[in-house]
C-alpha positions in Angstrom: -0.1 -0.1 0.0 3.3 2.2 0.8 4.3 1.7 -2.4 0.9 3.0 -4.3 0.9 6.3 -2.3 4.6 6.6 -3.4 3.6 6.8 -7.0 0.6 8.3 -6.7 2.3 11.5 -5.0 5.2 10.9 -7.5 2.7 11.6 -10.1 2.6 15.5 -11.4 -0.1 15.1 -13.4 -3.5 15.6 -11.1 -6.9 15.4 -12.3 -7.9 18.6 -10.4 -5.4 20.4 -12.5 -6.9 18.9 -15.8 -10.1 19.4 -14.7 -9.9 23.8 -13.9 -7.4 23.3 -17.2 -10.2 21.8 -19.8 -11.4 24.4 -22.3 -13.4 24.6 -25.6 -11.2 24.7 -27.8 -12.6 25.7 -31.4 -11.7 24.3 -35.3 -10.2 27.0 -36.4 -7.4 27.1 -33.8 -5.9 23.7 -34.8 -3.6 22.7 -36.9 -3.5 20.6 -39.7 -1.3 17.4 -37.6 -3.3 14.7 -37.9 -4.2 12.7 -35.1 -3.2 8.5 -35.0 -6.7 6.1 -34.8 -4.9 4.9 -32.3 -5.3 8.2 -29.9 -9.0 8.3 -30.9 -9.6 4.6 -29.4 -7.7 5.5 -26.2 -10.5 8.8 -26.2 -13.2 6.6 -27.3 -12.2 3.7 -24.6 -12.0 6.1 -21.3 -15.5 7.4 -23.0 -16.7 3.9 -22.5 -15.8 4.0 -18.3 -18.3 6.5 -17.7 -20.8 5.8 -15.3 -24.5 3.9 -16.7 -27.6 3.2 -14.7 -28.6 0.3 -15.0 -25.2 0.1 -17.2 -27.3 0.3 -20.4 -24.1 1.6 -22.2 -26.6 4.6 -23.9 -23.6 6.1 -26.0 -22.7 5.8 -29.0 -19.9 7.4 -31.2 -19.5 7.5 -35.1 -16.0 8.3 -36.5 -15.1 11.0 -38.9 -11.6 10.5 -38.8 -10.3 10.4 -42.7 -9.9 13.4 -44.4 -12.2 12.2 -47.3 -15.3 11.1 -44.3 -14.5 14.7 -42.7 -15.5 16.5 -46.5 -18.4 14.3 -47.0 -19.5 14.9 -43.4 -18.9 19.1 -44.4 -20.7 18.2 -47.8 -23.9 16.7 -46.4 -23.8 19.7 -43.6 -23.6 22.5 -46.2 -26.1 20.8 -48.4 -28.9 20.0 -45.1 -28.1 24.0 -44.4 -29.0 25.2 -47.8 -31.9 23.2 -48.0 -33.7 23.4 -44.8 -32.6 27.4 -43.5 -35.1 30.0 -44.5 -32.6 32.7 -43.4 -29.8 31.4 -45.9 -26.5 32.8 -46.0 -23.6 31.7 -48.2 -21.1 32.7 -45.4 -22.4 30.5 -43.1 -23.2 27.6 -45.7 -19.6 27.9 -46.4 -18.5 27.9 -42.6 -20.6 24.8 -42.2 -18.8 22.7 -44.7 -15.5 23.6 -43.7 -15.7 23.1 -40.1 -15.2 19.6 -40.1 -12.3 19.4 -42.8 -10.4 21.8 -40.1 -10.4 19.1 -37.6 -7.8 16.2 -37.4 -11.3 14.4 -36.1 -14.8 14.3 -35.8 -16.8 12.6 -33.8 -20.8 12.4 -33.3 -22.2 12.1 -30.4 -25.7 10.2 -30.2 -28.0 8.2 -27.6 -29.4 5.1 -28.0 -32.8 5.0 -26.0 -33.1 1.8 -23.9 -35.1 -0.2 -26.2 -36.7 -2.0 -22.5 -36.7 1.6 -21.2 -35.6 0.4 -17.5 -34.1 4.4 -17.4 -35.6 8.0 -18.2 -34.3 9.2 -21.3 -32.9 12.4 -18.8 -30.6 9.3 -17.5 -29.1 8.2 -20.8 -28.2 11.7 -22.1 -26.0 12.4 -19.0 -24.3 9.3 -19.2 -23.0 10.0 -22.6 -22.5 13.5 -21.1 -20.2 12.2 -18.8 -18.4 9.9 -21.8 -17.9 13.0 -23.9 -16.6 14.7 -20.6 -13.9 11.4 -20.0 -12.9 12.3 -24.0 -12.6 15.9 -23.0 -10.3 15.5 -19.8 -8.2 13.1 -21.7 -7.8 15.4 -24.7 -6.7 18.1 -22.0 -4.3 15.4 -21.0 -2.7 15.0 -24.3 -3.0 18.7 -25.3 -5.4 18.3 -27.8 -8.3 20.5 -28.7 -11.8 19.8 -28.5 -15.3 21.0 -28.1 -19.1 20.0 -28.5 -21.0 21.3 -31.3 -24.6 21.2 -31.0 -25.9 22.6 -34.3 -29.6 22.2 -35.7 -28.7 20.7 -38.4 -27.3 17.1 -36.3 -31.2 16.2 -36.5 -30.4 15.1 -39.7 -27.4 12.7 -39.3 -29.6 9.7 -40.0 -29.5 10.0 -43.5 -25.9 10.8 -43.7 -25.2 7.3 -41.8 -27.3 4.6 -40.8 -28.2 4.6 -37.5 -30.3 2.4 -34.5 -33.9 2.6 -34.2 -34.1 5.0 -31.0 -30.4 6.2 -31.9 -30.2 10.3 -31.9 -27.8 12.8 -32.4 -26.9 14.9 -29.4 -23.5 17.3 -30.7 -20.4 16.9 -32.9 -17.3 16.4 -31.5 -14.2 18.3 -33.5 -10.9 17.5 -32.2 -7.1 18.7 -33.6 -3.8 19.2 -32.3 -3.0 23.1 -30.9 -1.8 25.5 -33.3 -0.8 27.4 -29.7 -1.4 27.3 -26.0 -4.6 26.7 -24.7 -6.7 29.6 -24.5 -7.2 31.4 -20.7 -10.0 30.5 -19.2 -13.2 32.9 -18.5 -14.1 33.9 -15.5 -17.3 32.2 -14.2 -19.1 33.5 -11.5 -18.4 33.0 -7.8 -19.0 29.5 -6.3 -21.2 30.6 -3.6 -24.0 32.0 -6.2 -24.2 28.3 -7.2 -24.3 26.8 -3.7 -26.3 26.0 -1.0 -25.4 24.6 2.3 -27.8 23.0 4.9 
């Protein structure tokens, strides 16, 4: 037991430091360096360790890793934007099309509702969000930029990739190597504004 605590004391990467360092880093801030498939698999394995009520493991991930697949996703989203948005902007369409190719990888975050409905849907959403947070924290440790985007266009993903009955896309997780240092933290309200002690 003493050896275990000695090892932990020597480990300078503390989870509390990673939590405070975590940031949303957008694709425009990524370099063009690729991310190895093995690294993506490591992130997904971290996600897979999230807590889940009744072990439903509701998270589903669609990984767009190759440049060709990311470009195809961007083209699909751009066309969907053009076909479904009333207040159309050519600039916005181009931005939507280009965003996936600015990233080294895009992971569609999906939730699979339990067919037996053993737990309420909000718990499945919460479990999936915790899975994403696991990836986000590991990205921070690995000095990768990432962020979770939830555009309205995500509702059409089932027209681009096959999805199971009861499966729903709740966002896209963009990843890339950083061009520069992590951005500074934004100033949060005091913790006391959000906590009541009894």
